[in-house]
N, C-alpha and C positions, 0 to 999 in steps of 0.2 A: 897077652899081649897090652900094652896101653892104649890110650888112645892115641897119645901123639906118635909111638910107634906106627900105628895103624894106618896115620896121616901123613907120615915121612911116606912110606910104601907107596899108599895113591899116589902122591906127586911124584914119584920116581918111576910111576908105570905112564905117568899124564893119565893119570885118568881124573884130576883135580888139580886146581891151579893151587902157587904157594900161595896166593891170596885166600882161597877158600877155604885152604889147611888152615893158614893163621887165623880166618876169622870163626871156623868150627873148634880150634883148639880155646881161642879165647871164651865163646858163648860155654863149651864146656863146663874150664874154669871158675866160670859167673856164678853156673848152675850150681857146681859140686859145692862153690861156697857155701850158698844159699841151705844146702842140704845138710851138709857137713854137721853142724850141731845137731840136727836131730837121727840123722843116719851116721854106720858106722865107715870107715874109710874107705872099706869096701863096695859098701853098699850105694853111698853117694859118688862111688864112680862107676859106677856101671847102671844107676840110674842119670845123670849127670850124660853118662854115652847116648844114652837111647832118646833123649830129650833131645840135646844136642843135635843128633843124626834126623830125628821127625822136624827138629826147627828148619836143617838145611836143606833137606827134601822140598818141606813147604817153601824155601825161599828160591829152591831152582825151577819151581811152576810158577812162582812168582814173576821170575825173570822172564822166563819165557812168556810169559802171558805178557809182562812189557815190553820188549823186543818188537811183540808182532804186532803191539796196539802202536806202538812206536812208529813202526815201517807203514802199517794204514794209516794212517795223521800225515805223516812227513810225505807219501805219494798223494792222499786225498788234497792237500793244500796244494803240493806241488801242478796236481792238477789241475786246480782251477788259476793256482796263479797262471799258467799257459792259455786259460781260457781265454781268461778275462779281453777283452776286448780293447779294454786299457793297458795292456800291459801286465806282467806280471808285480811291479810294486803295487799299483792298486789292486792286484789278483791279494795278495797276500794283506794290505789293506784291510780288504775285507773280511777276512777271517779274521780280526780283533774287533772292528766296528762296523756301523752299517754305512753300506757300501752307495757310497755317493752317486757313483757313476750306475748305480742300478742293474750291472749285467749276471746278474741271477740265472736268466733263463740261458745263456751258455754253458754258466757252470754248473747246475745242478744243484747240488748243495751248497747253500748260501747260508749260512749257521755261522755267527762269529761269537765273538768270546764274549764282551759285554751286554749285549741283550739274552743270549744265553745264560747265562751269569744271573740276572735279572727272573727269567724264567725260573729256572732251579730255585733262588732263593723264595719264589712265590709258591712252588712247590711244597719247601719248605715250612716255610710258616702255615700253609695247607693241613702240614702234620700235625704244628704245634694248636694248632685249630683254637685258637684265637683265647688260650688258657694264660697267653702272659699277660693277657688285656691289664687283670687287676693291679700290676705293678707298673703301669704305662706311668709316664707325669702327665698331669691335667694342669688347668690352671696356667697357658704357657709356659707351661715346663718350672711352672715355679712349686709344685708339690709333688711328691710321692712317696711311694710306700720303700721304703732303703732297708727298713728292718726285717716284714718278714718273710721277703722272697728268700733270706736265707736259711728260710725252709725250707724251699726247695733242693738247697744241697744238702741236706738231712735223709729227702725223702730219693734224691740220687744215687742214695747210698744203701737205702734200705731201713732207712731207721725210718717210723710210722711215727708222723710229729701230731697225727688227726686236726691236720688243717688241712680241706679239702681242695682250698685256692692251688697250693701249693705240692699237695699231689697232682692234682689235675694239668698243671703245668710241668710238673717233672714226667711224667707220663709222655706229653707233648713232647719237650726237647729229649729225650732218651727217643722216642720215635722216629723223631726228627734226625738226628746223630747216628742213628742206626742204619738209616735208608741212605742217606751221605757219605756211611764210610761201606758200605757195602754196593755205592754206585762207584765208589771213586775205585773201589779195589776193581769190579770188573773192566773201569778204566784200564787197568792197565801199572796203575801206583800202590807196588804192595808200602802196605804198613806193617813196622816193625813191632815187637813187642815193647818200643817206649813212647806208644801211643796208648794212652787212655781217652775214651772220648766221654769220658763219663760227662767232665766239664773241662772249660778252657783257663788255659793257666794264663793269666794276662801278671807279667810282669815289669811295675812301672818302672823305670832307668831313672827317677828322679826320685822317688819312695826308696829305691834299694842306694840310691846314693848321700840320701839326708841320715838315715844310720848307718852310712857308713860299713865297710868291709869287715871289719871283726865282727862287728855287730851280726853280721848278716851268716857268716860262714858260725860263729855260733850257735845261735837259732836255729840256723838248720843241722850244726852237729846233735845237738839234743835232741831233736825231732827223730833223728837218724836212731841215735843210741834208744832212744826209747822205743821204737819200732813202732814210730808213726809214721816216718817216712821211708820209702824206699830208695833206693839212687839207682840209676839203668847206666851201665857202658855201651857209648853212642857206637865202638867202634865194634864191638860183639853183636847188640844188640840184643844182652841180657842183663840182667841184672850184676853191677859192680861188685866185685870183690872189695872188704872190708876196706883194705889196703890204701884201694884205689878214691875210695868217699871221698878225701878232703882234697884230691886234686880237682875231683870233677865240680865237687863246689863250687871250686875257687874259678874253674875256668866257666862256672858258669855266673857266677857276679861279675865276671867280664865281658862274657856275652850279652848279657843285661844291662849292663852300665854302660855298654862301649855300643850298644846297638848292629851287636853282629848278628848277621842273615835275620836281618828285617826289612824287608821290602824287597828282597832279590826273587820274592813266588808271591802267590794269590796272600800263601800267609795261613789258609783255614788250616791246612793239613800239614802245615810246618813240621817239623820232628827238632827243631835243633835245641831251644831250650825244652823239652819235656823230658829231661831227665830225671826228673825227679816223680814219684807214682805216690799219691797222699793215700794211704790206709783207713783214714776216719774220718767226717766228714768235718769232725772239730779240729783236725791240724789244717784241712784246707781252707775254712774259715780264718784261723787266725793266722796263718800265715797271708793269702791273701786281703785281710784287712790293713796289715801290717806293712808289706811290701809289694801289694799289688793295685786291686781297684777301690780298697778303701771300704767305709764304709756302707757309700752310698752310688759305687759303678757296677754293680753286679749284672742287674737287670744289661743295661748297654754291653757290658762286655757279652753275655750270653747272646744277646741278640744278632753282635756283631759278628758272634763265634759262627753263628746261621751262614750271615751274607761272606765269610770268608773260607767258611764249605763250599757255598754255592760259585764261588769264583775259579775255587782249585776245581769245583769240576770243570767248569765249564772249560777251561784251560786243560783240562785232563783229554777232554772229548775234541774240542777242535784244535789242539798242537800235540797231543798225545802225552804219555806222563812224565818225561824227562819233558818238558816243552820247551823250556828254556836254549837247549841243545837243540833243537830242532827249530825253533825260531831266527837262532842265530845262520843256522843253513839255510835257510829257505831267503830272508833277508842278505844274505851273499849272494847268492842266485839274482836276487831282485836288485842287489845293486849294478851287477855283470849286464842287466837287460836293458836298465835303466842309462848305465854309460854309454848303449850303443840307440837306445830311443830318445834320446834328450840329446843330442849333438847339439840341435838347431836353437834356434833362441828362443822361438815359439813354441818350443814344447816344451824348452827348460820353466816355461812362464807358466804355460799350460797346465805344468803336472805342479807344481808351486802356489797357485790358486787356488787348484783344488784340492790343496792340502795331502798330496798324495804321492810324494817324493820319498825317497829311501830312509831320511835324514825326521821325516812328519813321521813314517812307519814305525822307527827305533823312539820317539816322544810318546809316539800313542800305548807303544808296548811298556816302556818307562811307568806312564801313568797308568795305565791297568794293573799291573802287576805291583803298584804299592810300591817302586822304587823314590820318585820322583815326592813323596809325602814323607821320606826319610831324615831326619833334619840332622845336617852335620856341625850345628851347634844350637844347641835347646836355647840359648840365650839369647841371638840373631831372631830365630824362629817367633822366637814368644815376641821379639819387641815389632817385629814386622806380620807376626798376625795378629797381635792384639791390636796391631795398629789401623790394621783394614778391618777387622773386628769390631772396633770403635764407629769406624766410617759406614760399617755396614748397619749398626743399631742406629747411627744419626741418620742418615739420608733414603736407607729402604723402606722408610714406614709406609711411603704410599706408594710402592711397588703395585700394589694390589689396584691401584686405581689403572693403571696401564695394561695391568695381566685381564681384566675383565672383557675390554671389547677386543684385545689384541689375541689374545689367548681363543677367544668366541672366533673369529677369522679363520685364526689355523685350522679349528679343528672344522670349520665349515669346508676351508681347502682342502684337508685332508680325508672327510668324509665322503667328499663329491667325488674326489681322485678314486674312492675304494666300491662308487655305488651303495654307500650306505648314507638314511635321511639324514641332511643337516639337523632338523627341527627334532630329530628324535632322538640325536646328542645331546642335544641343549634341554632337551623336555626331560628326558631323565636326570643329568644335572641338576634340575630346579627341583624334583621330585624326589631326588634324593638328598638332596642338601637341606631341604625344609620338611617332607611328613614319613620318608620310607629308609633314611638312617641308619639306624637298625636292620630292617630288613636288605638294603643294599650292600651292607658289610657281610652279611651270615650268604646271599646270592654270591657274590664277589670272593669269597671265602673257598668255597664250594669250586668256585670259577680256577682258581689260583691266580687268582688276581689284587690279592690282602694288597691295602694301601702301604707305600714305604715307610708310612710314620710310623706305620706301628713298631720300627726297630728304632724310633728313639733318636739318634745320634744325629749330630748340627742339627739339620733344622729339617732334617726327616726327608727331604725331598731334594732332588739332586738341582735342581735349579740355581741356588745359589751357595750349593757346593764347597764351589770355589771360591766364595765368599768368606765363609765362615771355618777360623781352625782352632781345635781343638775346644776341651768341656772347663777352661780352666773362669774366670768371672767375666771375661771380657765374651768369649765364645756363648755362656749363659746368656749373657744378654744381650746379646745378638741375635740368639735362636729364639728366647721371649720374647724381642720384637720384632721380628719376624711373623709367630706364630698369633700375637696380640692384632697385626696388620690383619691376619685372613688369608695372607696369600697359600698358607699350608692349607688349608680347609680348600679353600678354592681348586689351588692343582690337584691335588689327588682326587676331589671328585673329581673333576674334569676328565684326567685321565683315567677312572674307574668307569665315569659312565661310556666315554669313546670304545675304549675297549668291549662292556658290555652290550652296547649295542654290536661291533666287531661281530660277538660271538654268537649275536641273535641272527646276525646277516648270515653269519656260514652256515647255521643251523638249516634257515631257512633255503639255502641253497644247495642242500644235500640231497632231496630231493629229484633235482636234475645229474646229469652225465656233464662230463667236461665240456666236450662238444655244445651243450643246449644250456649253458651259464650265461648268466648276464656280462657283458662284455663288459664290463669294471671288473667286476669281481675276477673274471677270468685273466683279466690284465694283472691281479694283484698274485692270484696264484704262478703267472707265466715271471713276474718280475725277480720271485724269489725260488725259479725252478722249479716249481710243482707239476709233475707231467700226469697225465691221464691215471696214470695206475694208482700216481700218489693218491690222486683224487680220489681214488675207486675205494685208495683202504680209508679214508681219512672219514668220506659219507657214510661207512656204515657203522663206526662208532655210536652207541647210545649215547641221549642228549640227554640235556636237561630241563627240567621243566618248574619254571618258578612263578609265581604270582599271572601265572593264563602266560606267559611267553616260552622259547624253546630257544636253549643256549648251547651251543656247542661245547663241549666236554675236553679238554686235550685229554683229562687221566684217564679217559674211556677207551682211546686210542691204542690197539694191541701194540703197535711199533712206536718205541718210546724217543727215538728219535725222531723220527718222522712227527710226533705229538712238541717235540721240542723243537725243531724248525719250525712248524708253523706257529706255536707262540714266540717264536723269537722275529717272526714274521709279521706280528700283531705288536708287539711290540714296537716294532722298527717303526712300523707306519705311527705309532702313537707318538711318538716323536716328533712327527709332523702337527700332529696335532696338537699337541702343548711344546711347546719349544725349550728342551732344555739343555747345556755343553754335552755334547760325550766324552771320551779318552781325548780322541784327536784333539778336539777344542781347548778343553784341559792342558793337553800335554804343550798345543800353539801357545798359550796363556800364559805358560810357566817357562817357555820358549828350552825345554826340555831339563831346565835346570834342578837341582836339589832345594829344599827346605833348606833352612838355616844357612844360608850362605849371602854373601851381602850381595850377590850380585843375583842371585835365585828370589831375596827377598824382594829390592831392586824392582824387578819384572812384576812381580807377582803384585806387587801394589799398583805400579804402572797400568796397569792390564785389568784389576780391578773393576767390575763393572760393565765391562766390554767383550763377554763373551757372547751376547744375546745377537750383535749384529754379525757376530761370523758365524753362530748357528744358522741363524735364519739366511747366509749365504749359503752353507753347505745343502740345507734340508728344501726351502721353500724355490728359492731362486737357481738353485741348482736344476731343482729336478724341471723347471718353467723351461728352461735356456738348454736342456737338452734332450731331454722325453720325447721319441715321437717323430712326425715331420713340423716343418715347417708352421706350418697353419695349424697346429696343434698349440706347438709353441710358445704361437704368437695368443691366442686364445689364450691359454692358462697363462700367458703371461700379465695381458691384460687384467682378466680377473682377478691374476692375483692381486696388482697396481689397485685397483676396483676396490676392492674390500680391504687391504690393507690402508687405503687413505682414508677410507669412511674410518674404520678403527683409530688411525692416527686423528682425526678430525676429533671423535668422540674425546681422547685421550687428553686433546689440549682444549676443550670444552671443560669438562670434570675438572682438569688442573686448577683452571685460570680458577672454577668455582668455591676447590677447597682455597684458594689462597685472596680468597674476599674480593674477585673483582667477577663484575660480568662475564658473561662470556663473549665470543670475542661473533663480530658479525660474519656469517656463512654464506654472502651473498657472493657466488665468485666471483660477477664481473665486478662489484662492490671492491673486495679484496681478497685477489689473488694471491697473497704473498702468505693471507690465514690458508690456503688449501699446498703454497710449500712447504709450511711447515705441517701440515696434518698428514704431506706425501713422503717428507722425513724419517718423522716421530711412527708414521707407519711401517715404516721401511726397519724401521730398530734405531735409528738414529738419534735417539735420544738428545742429549746437549747439542746436536750439529744444527735441529731448530733454530735453537737462537741465534747461534754464528750465522746462519742465514740471512741474517738484518745486522747482526753486531756483532762486533770483538770481543763480546762478554757475553756469559750465559748470566740469567735473573736473576743468577744467584750471585751475580761481580767475578765469578771467574774468571779467568781466562785463558788462553790459546794454549799455554803453557803449563799452566797447571792443570790442565784437561789430559795433555800430553804427560805429564808426572804422574798422574794418578790421582785420588779424590784424597788419598791420608799425605804424602808428602807435597802435595800440592796444598792441602791444608797447611802443614808446617811452616811452608815455604813461606808464605802469607804470611803465616800470625808470628813471624820471626824475625820476617821483613818488615812489617808494620810496626812489630814493639824496638825495631833498632832503629828505625826512623823517629820515631817518639823516643829513646834516649837518647839521639842526636842531636833531637831540637830541631831537624829537617820537615816534621811530618809530626803533626800534632794527631795523639789517638783519640779520634770522636766514638759517641757513645753507639754512634750507626754501627764502626769497624768492629767496635768491643764486640755489642753484639751478636753480629752475626759471625765472627769467632766464637764465644762461648755455646750457639748455636748448631755449628757445624761439627761440637764437639758434645753435644748434649745427645744421649739415647733417648729414643723416645719423638725426642720432637718434629718428626717428619709423619708420625702417625698420622695416614689423610682423613680420621673420624677428629682429631684432635688439634691438628697440627695450626689450626686456624685461628683456634682460643689459646693456644701455646703461645703465638706469634704477637696475640694482640695483646695479651693479658699482661705476659711478662717479659718478651724480648723487645717490644713496642715500651715498654716503661722503663727497662734497664737502659734502654735510650734515652729515654726520657730524663731517666736521671743523671745520665752523665753529660749527655749532650745539650749543651742550654739553648744550640738553634734546633732543636728535631724539630720543631714547626713546620720551618724550612724544609727539612731534611726528608720529612714526611711528601710536603708540596710538590718536592722535585721529583720524588718517587711517581707521584700520580702523574704529574704532568709529563713521565718519561712514559708509564703505559698509555697515555691517551695519545702525544703524538705515535709513539710508534709501533701501537697494534690496536689503538681505537678503544682502548675500553676502560670506562670506568668502576669504583669500586662501591659495592654493598655492604662492606666491612672494612674501612677504608683506616688506612693506617693508623696511629694516635686513639681508635676510638673504641671506650669503653664497653659498646656494646654496637652491633648495626644498626645502621640506618633504614635499613630496608632490605626485604628478602634479593635475593638473584635473579635481575631482569632474562630469565629462560627464553624471553621470545624474542630475541636476538637470535636465539639459535634457529630458528625459522626465518631468520631475514625479514620480520617482522619491525 
């Protein structure tokens, strides 16, 4: 009896569905087509039938596991939503990002996709064990070994290159990939034979379009004909029959160039574009260099693949293997609950201000899943993204000046809130950045705390992820400027120091029972839903000893999900130490709109550089205003205001010095406006500190330009000045020209070279064009004296400084 007849009888007997029969027959035919050249018809028929039966049986078991895991995860999140004190919408949001209402005590398992994704990423990087480090970029991203990394491809295919670095990298990457595949399968997500996770495939739409459909089809067919490439059938999950190959290749071209199925999931295990299986490393390298990552993009692709796999694992383990399906059902329930809860205007304002509305949940999910990052038009996205990249490169060079005092204060607040000595965090930071860099990296890797900069994509730190777009020339320029500014080193150093001290604090507490724990640390466990039984399981895990100190090792915890919960909780608390926008903020800053649309790009440009104050509101301000009784809230709020005002004062003075001005007089009775500005800057107000006393910022920007965003504002300002100059209604002064030029010059704001650049380049440009430049410089000095009581230690137009800055003013002398 043929397999077709057998399947027909099984359908008639209701043993299997018609779809299952069709899938089995398609799988059988695909396998038979592959075996036929080597076997006779009868042998091929029998062998393919047995293989098809085995694959179908395995698929049936995987479907059962997937259904069970799907139901478990849906029930878990539904229960969390039901128990959340602020309602189902806030409960669902807490499954995506950190719960800013901190309701974990009531909900139990407080794992969220974003922090869990980072935790799994760090676990994968631990398995890689630093073996990819030789291929990281250096010199602020300007130098990178993009050639020998291709030896890693050979090693992954079992070809001995004699390259010890490539061999180690291949082993580390293979270990991480195997772990990720096993873990996502255990989570209930079946992976068909379409997947070959030896290496990621990264087809670049623009490169494929560049060569055209005809050339792409010809190249793929030639590789197939030569036996270098196998083509898989999506429907049957098996190898395609020869007659079907041209159609599959053509569909793949459309999938790639039209961006189909991209951004609709986490992407790490998406099989939508994996219809090609490379039989040897040379084929992979040949096709990827031409149609994929190019000559120099393999490192970013491989490391980005690890992050993609980690995000997919996080989605599966929090929301279930069919996470989109579960999310849609749960969001529907949240909308129904919100319609009942948010009937009053006060409640609607409350959930909107705290970013826990159903629409905010949808935006957050779209940001996490990558949907908002998919460009509807590459041209529009390129223009908008390039504009923002240039503004980043031109304006954020001095971000480190604000980060040093600001981050130090937020780290102190976060440490004190969890019972960790703040001085220990800052001391470790200084030590790790100066005398113990290699040792700190080794310990961090063992503790799953490897710095995100290892991924080497964009700026390497999430702090400005929403400010940089793409790896084109503008993206690389902005990336280089941010690295040269030192912000990456500082940010990752502080994140690592805080996390390591947190792990040390946990280790020191393991000698105590839950009831005997320090109150602050017990509060941390309670906030994230850890019970006394959970603590008993955690405290018996072996610890890591290094440099005379003990650290808690999550890798030694027997219950992997419990370990993941703890790691996710530590990462959530670290978000208070180093302010970074999460998916909730990124979704809001994009207004839930995709890249590559006119409105979407306009919104992104308008909100550029504005994510910090929003993130500050959703972390420290939210915690101060909602946690504990009224006396505790008042104490925390006062502490926060005091520390951040001190940070703001430091920022104001440092910015004055790097601008060539003497510090402002800090005596409160003599200069209350200084403390008002310090208060606003300390709270993340940025340019609002200038608007406290003036209708324009010190850079000359008005409120309109600020609202529009730096990029569009600069374009409108320059266009308006040019139009007026051409119409004869306004002269284009040298000062105006120099200001516009500076606003578009990458690196012009680097904190350590900004003053010299201003004086030696832009002041001279103004002097060459403006015959009245001396009067212009004098007016500027008078305005600073009148408005802020400041004189210059290196004044406008001076070739060299006349003296050093008067630092005595910082103490009121």
